[in-house]
N, C-alpha and C positions, 0 to 999 in steps of 0.2 A: 568680419573675421570668423573664420570657422573654428570652434573650441569643443566640439562633440562629434563623434563618429556617427551617431544616429540620433534623429529626430523623429517620435512618433506624434503626430498632430490628430487633432480633432477626435480624440478619446473621451471616454467616460472611464476614470479611472477608479478602480476600487481598492479605496484607501483603508486603513483601521476606523476611518471616523465615516466612512460610508462612499458613495459614488460622487465624483468631482468632476466636471467638464474641464479637462485639462490636456495638455502635452506634456511628453516627457522627454528628457537629453539624455541619453547615455555615451560613455566615453570609457574605455578600457575595461568594458564588462561590466559595470557597475551605473546605477542612477546617479545623474548628477544634477538634475533640476526635474521640478514636478510645477507647472503653473500655467499661465496665461502664455501662449504662444507668442504675442508680441513681445513679452518678456525673455522668453528664452534664447540662448545663443545658437548663432547658424550651424549646420551641421554637413558633414559630407554626405550625408543619404537621410531621405526622408521617406517617411511610410505613412500615408493617410489612413486612420483608422475609420473615416467614413462614419462616426458617430457610433461605433462597436465599444463594446465595453473590454478593459484590460484589466484582469483579474490575477494577481501574484499566481506563477506557474505552480501546476499541482506537484505533490512529493508523495510518490508513491511507494510506501515501503513493505508491501507485501508482494513481490513479485518471484515467482519461480521460474527464473530463467534457465535453467537445467544445464547449466554451462560450468563446469565440463563435466562430462559422463555420459549426460543425455541429450545430446545437441539434436539427436534426430526429432525430438519434439519442438525445443527450442536454442536458442543462444542469446548472447550477448547484442551482437549486432541484429538480430531479426526482432530481440524482444524489445531492445531500446528502442528501435525505429519503431514498433507498434506503440510504446510509449509516448514518443513525440507526436504520433499522430493522433492522440488521446489528450493533446494539451498539459503533459506531465513534465517537467523540468528536470527532474532528480527523481531517480529509482534506488531503493534498496533490495538487493535480492535477497531471497530466503535460501537459508545451506544446505537443504537437500540436494547435495549435489555428490559425485564420485570423482575425486575425494572430496568428503565436506572441508571447508576450512575450519578444522578443529585444532591445528596446529600451527605456530608460525609460519613455518616454511609454507604449508599449503593455503595460507591467509595470502602470503606474499604472492604467489604463483595466482592465486584466484584474481588478486587486484591487478597483477600485469596483464592477465589473460584480458580483462574486462575494457582495461584503458584502451587496447588496439582495436576494439569494437565498438564502444559506446557511443552513441550518438548524443544522449543527453547526461547531464552530470549523475555522479553514482556514489553508493559504498556500499557495504555488505553485513549482514548479521555473519557473524561468526558462531562456532556451536563450542560449548565449554565443556565438551566430554574428555578433552586433555586437560585437567585442572591447571596442571603446573604451566602449560603454555597460555592461560587467559592473561595475566599480565602483560606478556609479550606482546601477544595480537593487541590490546589495548593500545601499546606505546605503538604499535606499527599503524594505528589511524582507523580502527573499527569503530564502526559508530554504536556497537552494542552486542549483546548476545543472543542467541534462541536456542528453546529445546524444546524437544515433543516430550508428552507424558503419555504418548502413543507410543507403541513398539511398531516401527514402521515394516510395511511388507515390502521395501525395496531391499536391494543387495545390501545395503551398506548399515543396516537396521542399527544395532547397539552405537553407531557413530554419531547418531543424530536424537536418540533417545535416553532421558534420564528417568529411570522408573523407580527408583529406590528413595524415600523419602530424606534419608540421610545424606544419600549423593545430591540429592536436590539444595538440600539448605547447605551444603558444603560450597555447591556452586555457587548459590546466592550470597555466600559469605566472603568469597573471593571476588566476584564480580562486582559486589558492593564497593570494594576498595578502589576499584576503576573508576567508578563514578559515574558509569555508563549504565544503559538501562538493559534489563534481561525479559525477553520477550517469550511467553510460554502459550503452547498448543495446549489448553485443559483436556486432561481424559483422567477417567477410572479405569486402568489396565484389568483390573480383578473384576470388577463387574463386567467389563466389556466382555472378557474371557468365558465368564460364566454362562452370560446369554449367548454368546455366539455357539458355544458348544449344543445349548438346549436346542436352538434353532438350527443347526446344522444336524442333530441328530434326527429332528422332524422332517428334515429336508425343505425347510424354508430359508432358502439364500439369495432368492431372486430379489431385483430392485425393490419391490413392492414392501417387503420387511424390513428394509434398512433403517427407516424412522422409527418401527417399533422398537428395534434393539437400541438405535441411539438415542433414542427421546422420550422412549417409555419410562414408567414410573416417576413422571415429575420430572424427567430429564436429571435423574440423579448421576449419569455417568459423568455429565459437564459439571453438577452443581458442587458435588463433592469435590471434585478437582480445582475447583475456581477456590474454595474457601481454604483449601488444603495451601495451595499455592500463596495465597493473599497473606496467611499466617506466617508461612516460612519467610517468605522473602521480607515482610516488615518485621520479624523478629530480629533481623540482623541489616535492614537498613537498605535493603536492595531496591532499586527502582524499576518498578515492575509494571509491563505491560500482559494485558490478559487480550488474548487473541480470540476471535469467532464469537462474541459474544451477541446473543441474539436469544428472542425468545422471552417469554414470561418467567419460566423459574430461573432461568441465569441472571436475567434483569433483577429480580428481584434481591437475589444474594448481592451481585454488586453495588445495589442502591444500599443494601443493610451494611456491608462491609463499608462503604464510603460513607455514611451517616454516622457510623461507629467510630469514625477516625482514621481508618486504615487507608494506608494512601497505593493506588493502582491508577493505572490507565486503561481505558476501555477502550479495544479496537471491534470494529465490526466492517463488514463485508456486503456489497451490494446485494446478494443473495439474500439477504436478510430483509429485503424490501419489496423485492421483485419474484413473481412467480418466472421462474426461467429454467429453460430447458426440462430434462426429462426427471429431473427429481425437484420435486416442491418440498424443500427443506421446511418451510413455514407454512402454519395455517394462516389465514386471514387475520386471526386474533392476534397471534404474533407479531405479523407484521404489523399491524396497527400499533402494538405496542413499542414496536421497535421504533416507529417514528415519533412516537410520545418522548421516547427516550433519548432521540436526538434535540428535540425541544427543551426538557427540563436539564439537559447537561449529563445524566448517566453515561452516555455514549461520548467518549473524549474526539474520538478520529473515525475516517473511513480510510479504508484502504482496499485495492482493488482483488486481492488474493488469486491474482492471474496465474493461472493452472493449466498449462497447455497440455494435453494428451493427444494419441493418435485418435482416429475414430476405431481402430481394430481394438486398441487398449479400453476404450470407452464401451464397445460392444460385449468384451471378454468380461467386464468388471459387472455387467447388468446381468450375467448369469450367478456369479458368486461375489455378492457385494462384501462379503465378510475376508476376501484375502485378495481383492484385485482392484485395481483404479475403477471407480465407479460414474467420475463426471469429469467433463474437461469445459473449463470456463478460461477462455482467453479475454479476462475483462479490462485490463488497462486501457486498450484504446477505444472504449465504448463506455465506459462507466461514468463518465462527466457527462455524457448526452442524457443518458438514464436521469440523472440528476438533476440538469437543467431542464429536462421536460416538468419534474416536479416543482421547480421555481415556478414556471410558467402558470402551472396549476396552483400557486400559492399555498402548496404544503410546506414549502421551505424556503427561507429567505436567502438571497444571494451572498450577500455577508456571513450568513451563518456558514452555509455550503464552503466557502473560502475558508473560514477556521477552520472546518473539520478536513478539510484535504490539504491544506497547506499551512497557516499558522501555526494551529496546535501541534501539527505533526513537526514542524520545524522546532520548535521549541521541546517538544519531547526527544529529538535527535541532538540537541545542542548547537543547532546551527542557525538559530536565530538572532538577531534580524539579517544575519548574510541571506538567508534563504528565509521564504515564508511569508514577505511583505512587499507593498511596493512604499519605499521610503529613500530619500537622497542617500547614498553609501550604500545601500542594498545590491545585491547582485540584481542584475536586469533581467530576471526571469520573468516572462510574462506568457500568460494565455489570453488571447483574443478570442471574445465569445460573440457568436450570433445569437441572440436570444429568440429571434423572429425564424430564421431557416430550418426548414424540416429535411429529414434525413432518414431513409430507410437503410436500418443498418446491415450491412452485410451484402448489401446490393449496389448501393450508390455510389462506393468507394471499394477500393480492394482490402483484404483482411492482412494486415502486414505481419501477423504472427504466423509463424511454420505450420500451424494448424490450417491456414486457409480456409477457415471456415469458423462461425461463431453462432453458438446457440440462441443468439440474439436474431439471428438472420430474421428478415421479414418486420421487425419491430420496427414502429415510425416515431421517431424522436422530435421534439421541437426545441432547438437549443444547442448549438455545436461548436465546438473549438475550430477558428478558422485560419488560426496563426499560432505557433508555438516559438517562443523566443528564450535563447538560453543564454546567459551572459553577452545579450546584445547582440547576437546571431540567430537570424531564423531558420529554424530547423525543419519546420513545418508551414507551408501555406496551402490554404483551399484543400487540404486533403492528401497533399501530396507532400511526403519527407524527402526534404532537400538537404538536412544535414548530413553530414560525412561520419563514418564510422572512424572513432579515435578522437573526435571532436571532445567528449564528454570529458569531464574532469572529476578526479577523486576528492570529494570533498570530506575533511578531516572534521570530526565535532571538536568542540571548542569548552572547555569547563568554565569559562567566563561569559559563556553565551546567556543570553536570556530566558528565562522558563515562565516568565510571567508579562 
């Protein structure tokens, strides 16, 4: 008797207890059984995993999909298609769009726009720059809020940045009442502006000077900002995630604050570990320290920072790095393979990688155990991986991002996602995205979701 819509057989299932040789049955979009195939019910459809690993679908919470306002770079359809290609089953996009989702009406329109295009499940970070709308946006289902401490060079500028510390404190205070997290891009605007003025006066504005300005003086632009926002958020009980944490000075600060009892979640991105593209942000020593921070728990989660820009914008940015776009990193379809390569090299455990890209993320978003794990009753969000298969990025398969290229082109990886399954539906198979725009569902956070 058929009692499931899908059976996945002969898989190595990555559970929270480790790898288990088992099959999985799925019905109604959720996992109904995990175990020996002889004990599982019959299903309408069967997928033979062929001994491959089934890990929880990745949740990427740092996607700049540029929709609406900058859809010549990316939109929800192309961005979520790229995500599906990379083994991602849920995305949360960043709100530097035009208009940004900083009012209830803007957020609702943003959500409707994404629903018609998304291939995978989704939610959005909202901007807390219209403070009276923060509670209403929360009730509309937002996953949380995000703001920049850096004055943006985009036309919307002040709509996405909060520079005044009193205003930052007030935003944290109001967000804390919603019980949702707030993400912050740390940056000391005053020191930045002083350095930029000096380097501009000396006509040192090309790409080679970016690191001197941004990370010079023991990375004081970031470290002072991190310390400030941790103190402000903790003072009013706001659940804080600090973005782009990488390098020895920043890691020293977050380690010290965690040790002192301050609450914060630490996010990092692929470029913290690999020398990628035209801008080598990290030194070798910093990259090694970043790897150690993954192992010792200083870093809580990984997100792609998927950042598409056109070639023309990137070239322009290299001429004056202080007032324009400087890099274009469409990471969401490739970053899993980068880290799986390191799993093969023994630098990173597969269970550890899954926690950093799925379980820990779901807990921070308050969608766990609906998302972020493989267990009975959870959504059937699965990424099938082949740790043995090799691929040349940017050559063996098309780049689904609207950019059409990747700074990773020519990089050989070992370990790739071969299938992406969202709520029991296959949306990617063998590098081809077959999911339909509009299939992705808006996933609301639950205040009763587990965080541990």
